[in-house]
C-alpha positions, -999 to 999 in steps of 0.1 A, spaced: 0 0 0 29 24 8 43 18 -27 9 26 -43 7 59 -23 42 66 -33 32 64 -70 9 94 -65 35 115 -46 45 144 -68 78 148 -49 87 112 -55 83 117 -92 105 148 -91 132 128 -73 130 100 -99 133 126 -127 163 142 -111 180 108 -106 174 97 -142 185 130 -156 216 130 -136 229 98 -153 215 102 -188 241 79 -207 238 52 -181 201 53 -181 199 51 -219 223 21 -220 203 4 -193 170 9 -211 184 -5 -244 183 -41 -231 146 -39 -221 136 -21 -253 154 -47 -274 138 -75 -255 103 -61 -259 110 -53 -296 121 -89 -303 91 -102 -284 65 -82 -303 82 -84 -337 88 -122 -336 53 -129 -323 38 -106 -349 57 -122 -378 48 -157 -367 12 -147 -363 14 -132 -398 27 -165 -411 -2 -184 -395 -27 -159 -409 -11 -162 -444 -14 -200 -444 -50 -198 -431 -58 -173 -459 -41 -192 -487 -58 -225 -476 -92 -210 -468 -106 -226 -500 -87 -259 -497 -96 -293 -483 -65 -294 -461 -69 -330 -451 -62 -343 -486 -37 -362 -507 -28 -368 -543 -21 -403 -557 -7 -414 -591 9 -444 -608 46 -450 -612 68 -479 -622 74 -511 -603 108 -516 -587 102 -552 -575 92 -583 -596 59 -597 -584 36 -626 -594 53 -632 -628 55 -594 -636 90 -580 -642 101 -548 -625 98 -516 -645 61 -522 -653 42 -489 -657 12 -486 -634 -17 -466 -648 -47 -456 -627 -81 -461 -644 -116 -448 -640 -126 -483 -628 -101 -479 -599 -119 -447 -589 -152 -467 -584 -133 -494 -565 -117 -468 -542 -151 -451 -535 -166 -485 -526 -137 -496 -504 -133 -463 -486 -167 -447 -479 -150 -421 -455 -137 -402 -485 -156 -370 -487 -144 -358 -522 -126 -378 -549 -118 -364 -583 -95 -377 -611 -75 -353 -633 -57 -356 -666 -31 -330 -677 -13 -322 -709 17 -298 -706 31 -276 -734 -2 -275 -752 -5 -249 -780 -33 -224 -773 -42 -197 -798 -64 -167 -802 -63 -149 -835 -27 -144 -844 -15 -149 -808 -4 -182 -795 15 -198 -766 21 -230 -748 3 -238 -715 -8 -268 -694 -43 -280 -700 -62 -299 -673 -92 -321 -676 -112 -317 -644 -143 -326 -625 -162 -299 -605 -150 -317 -573 -115 -306 -580 -125 -270 -575 -145 -279 -544 -113 -294 -529 -90 -266 -540 -110 -235 -548 -99 -209 -572 -108 -173 -570 -132 -171 -600 -131 -134 -610 -153 -138 -641 -178 -164 -651 -178 -198 -635 -158 -231 -633 -166 -264 -649 -200 -278 -639 -218 -312 -640 -236 -303 -673 -202 -297 -689 -191 -332 -678 -223 -349 -690 -224 -332 -724 -187 -332 -730 -189 -295 -737 -160 -277 -753 -157 -249 -727 -127 -237 -708 -116 -217 -678 -85 -196 -681 -59 -186 -655 -55 -148 -651 -21 -149 -667 -34 -168 -698 -63 -143 -701 -39 -113 -699 -16 -128 -725 -44 -131 -750 -69 -104 -739 -48 -78 -721 -67 -50 -736 -101 -67 -734 -117 -67 -699 -145 -92 -709 -132 -123 -727 -161 -145 -716 -179 -160 -746 -150 -157 -769 -134 -188 -785 -98 -199 -783 -81 -228 -800 -67 -256 -778 -47 -280 -800 -70 -286 -829 -104 -277 -813 -121 -245 -804 -134 -239 -768 -157 -212 -755 -143 -193 -725 -167 -195 -695 -145 -184 -667 -114 -166 -655 -97 -175 -622 -70 -160 -600 -51 -172 -569 -55 -210 -570 -53 -226 -536 -39 -259 -548 -1 -264 -544 0 -280 -579 -18 -253 -598 -7 -220 -612 -23 -189 -627 -11 -199 -662 -32 -230 -668 -63 -239 -686 -92 -262 -674 -116 -281 -696 -142 -308 -686 -126 -341 -678 -149 -361 -702 -140 -336 -730 -103 -341 -723 -106 -379 -724 -124 -378 -757 -103 -351 -775 -70 -366 -764 -81 -402 -767 -73 -411 -731 -99 -438 -727 -101 -449 -690 -66 -437 -681 -61 -409 -655 -29 -391 -645 -37 -388 -608 -64 -387 -581 -72 -360 -557 -91 -369 -526 -100 -355 -492 -112 -368 -459 -130 -351 -430 -106 -334 -406 -112 -360 -379 -95 -387 -400 -58 -395 -399 -47 -387 -434 -12 -402 -430 -27 -436 -419 -52 -434 -447 -25 -429 -473 -9 -462 -462 -42 -480 -464 -50 -466 -499 -16 -474 -513 -18 -510 -499 -52 -514 -515 -40 -501 -549 -10 -524 -548 -34 -553 -541 -57 -546 -571 -28 -537 -594 -7 -568 -586 21 -549 -570 45 -561 -543 35 -548 -509 72 -539 -504 73 -518 -536 75 -481 -526 79 -467 -562 49 -482 -580 23 -458 -564 33 -422 -559 17 -398 -536 18 -363 -521 2 -360 -487 -10 -324 -484 -26 -330 -449 7 -343 -435 27 -315 -450 4 -288 -437 5 -305 -403 43 -301 -403 40 -265 -414 16 -256 -386 39 -274 -361 68 -253 -375 47 -221 -370 38 -231 -335 74 -238 -328 84 -204 -341 58 -187 -319 72 -206 -289 107 -196 -299 97 -160 -302 83 -160 -267 114 -177 -253 139 -154 -271 119 -123 -263 114 -132 -226 151 -141 -221 162 -109 -237 137 -89 -217 148 -107 -185 184 -99 -192 175 -62 -197 156 -61 -164 186 -76 -146 207 -49 -162 184 -23 -147 188 -40 -113 226 -39 -116 226 -3 -126 204 6 -97 228 -12 -74 256 10 -87 233 41 -84 225 32 -48 262 30 -40 268 64 -56 239 79 -37 249 66 -3 253 101 12 220 113 -3 201 84 13 219 90 46 209 126 47 173 117 39 173 91 66 188 117 91 160 141 81 133 116 89 127 96 58 114 62 66 127 30 49 95 25 29 100 59 12 136 50 2 124 16 -10 95 31 -29 117 56 -48 141 28 -60 112 6 -70 95 34 -88 128 42 -107 130 5 -117 94 3 -130 96 37 -148 128 28 -166 114 -6 -176 80 8 -188 96 36 -209 120 11 -225 92 -14 -230 70 11 -247 99 22 -270 104 -15 -280 66 -19 -286 64 12 -307 95 3 -328 82 -33 -334 47 -19 -343 62 4 -369 81 -25 -385 49 -46 -385 30 -17 -400 56 -14 -427 53 -51 -435 15 -50 -436 10 -18 -455 40 -17 -479 61 -48 -482 35 -76 -481 9 -61 -505 36 -54 -531 50 -90 -530 25 -118 -531 53 -144 -527 57 -135 -491 34 -158 -471 25 -131 -445 -9 -116 -438 -19 -92 -410 13 -96 -390 3 -85 -356 1 -93 -319 -32 -95 -300 -38 -71 -271 -43 -97 -244 -8 -111 -252 7 -76 -253 -9 -65 -220 2 -98 -204 38 -91 -215 36 -56 -201 23 -69 -168 50 -95 -165 76 -69 -174 64 -46 -146 64 -75 -121 100 -84 -132 110 -48 -129 95 -46 -94 113 -78 -83 146 -66 -98 143 -34 -80 139 -51 -46 176 -59 -43 189 -23 -48 160 -10 -27 168 -33 2 205 -22 -1 194 14 1 173 10 33 201 -9 50 224 22 48 227 37 83 226 75 84 258 79 104 277 57 81 263 74 50 273 108 63 309 96 68 311 81 33 333 99 8 
């Protein structure tokens, strides 16, 4: 209670001001450690939060608990088959997988043809053309900025329609803001443009690709039942890593592949990869807290050390005050107040500096560079206030040692000190 009363004592604040002003250089050097600790704490937590927000934004339209599966070449002879046999996935395999694994929420085959010539008028270029089902876009949504994506009617009627990536559209229609309804030539056939997309959420897609109905692709390119790869997703409650093993084992069984052959069936487990990424982000957040807290703690300890030196230099002052009637709680309160004030000022300098850096990232650097996976890099107020509270508590505890040293000074000894 005495310390609380001391806070509202105008004379106490004047004494603190005089003490700080008297040792400007020492005060500044002392505060640097605390400011740097709070700066690192806020900046690192803000950046790691921005990473998490960036991943959440980029994957907002994705089925994150998903994987891709494709056929490869056998590396082990099995049941009379030589190694080196090419494994192709078929549409019949899709039906078998759906029957065997009812927990699959979305399943869609895809066929792709890279370096396909696409032309409009006298312009032409080479792009990747994908044959897709609508479920592909349900798993990995694209930002459709004009028109629509492939739908079920396109699949049933084998329509010659296409959806262009924004970079493809800009190459052919840079001066035309509305290319929908126009026809472009893909290989030897003409397709009507029904949609333009931007920012695909799939890790295997870009903005420079073209999408046509899967059934149209199979017919035009004479693919028959063959498919390049499968995309599938499970509800988030399922273990995608364990499911991948089950699926590959089943495909090896129906394709007459050795159970020990790890090359015949390829796969990319997006759910497992994202899990590792999120663990990495959480680890970075924990590291930010640890590094910031340790740096902050060392800065507060530095303040305690400087105050100890200050107390030694002010021995005569404290002796005179004691001789004039100052009670120990007043001496202790002044030292603690100096410790808290120095720590708070340094802490706020660190917070403001880190906030300016985060503002620069959010307002200037990130919007101008979409390759940086950061979004709204910031620190929430409860975490910030908690850090400030802990900082004040640490400063108070650190000030107790020099404060105790100050009140132990006997007036008669202090007056003799030279």
